[in-house]
N, C-alpha and C positions, 0 to 999 in steps of 0.2 A: 522565557518568563512563565512561571507557573506556581501555583499554590500547592499543586499535586506532586509534580515531578521535579526533583532537584538534581541536575546532572552532576553536581559536585558530590552528591551523597548517594545517588543510585547509579550504580556501575552498570554499563551496558557492554557486553562483549560479543553478543550475536543477536542479529535481527533477521526476521522472516517477514517479507512484505508481500501481501496479496493484492491482486488487482483483477477486475473483471476482464479487461482488454489490454493489449499492448498499447502503451502511452499513458495509461491512467496513473501509474506511479510517477512518471515523469512530470505530469502536470501537478500532482498532488504533493509529492515528497522528494523529488530528485535532489534539491538543494540540501535538505537534511540528510539524505543518503550520502551525498558527496562528503559532508562533514564527518558523518560516521566513519566511512571507509578511510578518509584521510587520517583519522585518529586510530586506525587499526581495528575497527569493529568488523566482524565478519558479517556481511549482508547477503541474503539469498532473496530472490524474487520467485513468486509463484503466480503464473498467469492462468486464469481459470477458464477463459474461452479461447477459441483459436482466431478470433478476430475476422472471420470470413465475410461478415456483412459490412465491413468498413470500406472506405475508399469511395472514389467517384467515377472511376473508369470501368465501364462494362467489360472491356477487353482484358481486365485484370482478374476477372472472377476466378479463373482456374488457378491463378498463382498468388492470390491474395494472402492465403494462409502462410505460404512460405515467405512472401515478401514481409508481412507484418512480423514474423518471427526474426528475420534477419534485422529489421529495423529495431526491434526490441533488444536484440543481442548487442548491436552497435551502441544504442542509448545506454544500456547498462554499463558497458565498459567505459563509457565516457565518465561515469561517476564511480568507477572502481568496483563494479559488481560483475563477477565472473559466473556465478552459479544461479541458473534460472530453471524452474520446475514448471512444467505445463500440464494441466488437467485435460485440455483438449475438448472442452464443452462447446456446443454450437453457439455462436455469437447471436444474441438476442433470445436465447432459450434457457439461460442459466436459472436454476431453481435450487433452494437449499434442501435437496433431497437427502435422504439417509445415505445414498451412495456417494454424493458429493461431500457430505460431512465426513464420511469415513476416510475419503481420499485426502481431505484437508488435514484431519487428524494424523494420517500416515505421514504426510509431509512434515508436520509440526514435530512428530516423534522422531523423525529422521534428523532433522536440523537441530532440535532442541534449543530453541532461541530463548533469550531473556525477554525480548520484546517481539510481539506479533503486531504488525502494522497492516491495517485493512481499510477498505472503503467503508463508509458508514452505513448502518442498516436502516437509518431513518431518513425520510424524504425531506428535502430542502424545498420549501414552497416559495422562497425568495428568488431561487435560481434553479429551476427544475431540471436544467441540463446536467446538473451535478447528480441527479437521482434517476438516471437510467435504470430501468428495471434490473439489468444485470448487476449495476453497482449495488443496489439494495440487496440482491440475492447473495452477492459476494459477502457483504457485511454480515448478513444473517447467518450464512453458513460458517463463516469463520468464528463468529461469536459463539454459536452452538458448539463448535469444535474446540475452542479454547477452554470453555467451561460448560459442562463438566467433562466432555468425552476425552480430551487429550490427557487429562490427569487421573482419570478413573481406569484402573487396570482391568475392570470388568466390563468396560465399554469396548466393543469391537474386539473380542477376545482373540480373534484370528490374528490381529496385529501383534498382540502380546506374544502369542505362540510363534510368530515369525521373528521374534527377537526385537520388536519395537516396543520397548518398555514405555509405561506412562511417563508423562512429562508435565511439570507445573510451570506454566508461563507466568512470569512476574507481572508484565504490563501488556495491556492491549491499547494500541494507539490507533484512533480512527482519523481518516482524512476525508475531505469532500462531504462533510456533514452540515447539518443546520448551525447557523452562527450561535445560536443560544447555547450550544453545548461546547463551544470553544473554551478550552482552559490551559492551553499550553502553546506559546508562540516562540518559534525557533528563528533566531536572526540569521538569515542566510545571505546577507549582503555580499560577503566575500565569495559566495558560490552561485550567484545569480547567472553569471555567464556559463558556468558548467551546466546548469539547469537548462538554459536556453540551448546550448549546443546538443544536450541529450534530446530535447524536443524536436530539433531540426532533423534528426535522423528519421522521424515518423513523417516523412514527406508525402507518403500516400494518403495520409489523413489530414494534412495541414499544408495545402499548396501555397498559401499566402503567409510565408514565414515573417515578413516584415509586420503585417498587422497582428499576427500571433505574438510576436515579441512585444509590441506595444501593449496589447491587452494583459499579457502575463506580467510585465513590469508594473503596470497600474494595480493589478490585483495584489501583487506582493507588497507594494508600498501601502495599499489600503489595509492589508493584514497587519502590517507593522504599526500603523497608526491606531487600529482597534486594540492592539496589544500594549500600547503605551510606549513603544520604542521611539527613539529620537527621530526627528524629521530626516527624511532621506534614507532611512534604513528599509530593508526588505525582509519579509518574514513568511515562513510556512506556518500553518495553523493546524492544530490537532485537538481532538477530544481524547484526553488520556484517562484511562480506567485502570485503577490497581486491581490486579487479580490475585496474585500471591506476593504480597509486599509487606513492609512494616506497618501498612495501614489496614491490613486485613487479617483475619484469622481463619483457619482451616474450616471450610464448610459454610462460611457466612460471607 
């Protein structure tokens, strides 16, 4: 449901999803991703940090990066995603620096998506856990990359020289943002179990799978209620922003 984005009118063929850490996309958007891939949409992930500060077992410090990467690969495959890009930034230290933005632009220009999906750059004071500093940095870096850098051939000219031509993103979808910006609710009732199975692969981060399932189910049902869906439905929620669509004109 949305007054901004109409899936019957706005065609999506390719999506690039950004996250600060392994498991962020699965919490925020795995049900929607599963629907996209089932419909033939090409979906890529880009994980911005290596996740080394996650987990609970001190004995896993030396293997945490490799473990979290393998968990994310398995979770992505569960919802039909094969292509994952990694920026390798240090967990807990992500910043929207010029170098990070350039590398985000590089991935966008390589994938050339219709939709870029990202964590939200604004803090949620109602549930601050959504607003880990890395999450906010992810959202800010991606926003700056989408507009104007990715579509400006004179931004990062070394990318243009390397054959990565500028690219206009049609839509920017944010997840994990403040509720006051929610404007698009995706009914994922038929994909809830796929989402939960994806989340279960991140066992190093969520050892109490039963409790996690209970909380996630409740949140999805609360999302659906806020979006006006029928009782018993489940939804993921986004802040959808038109970048280059029938609702915008070039440069404005």
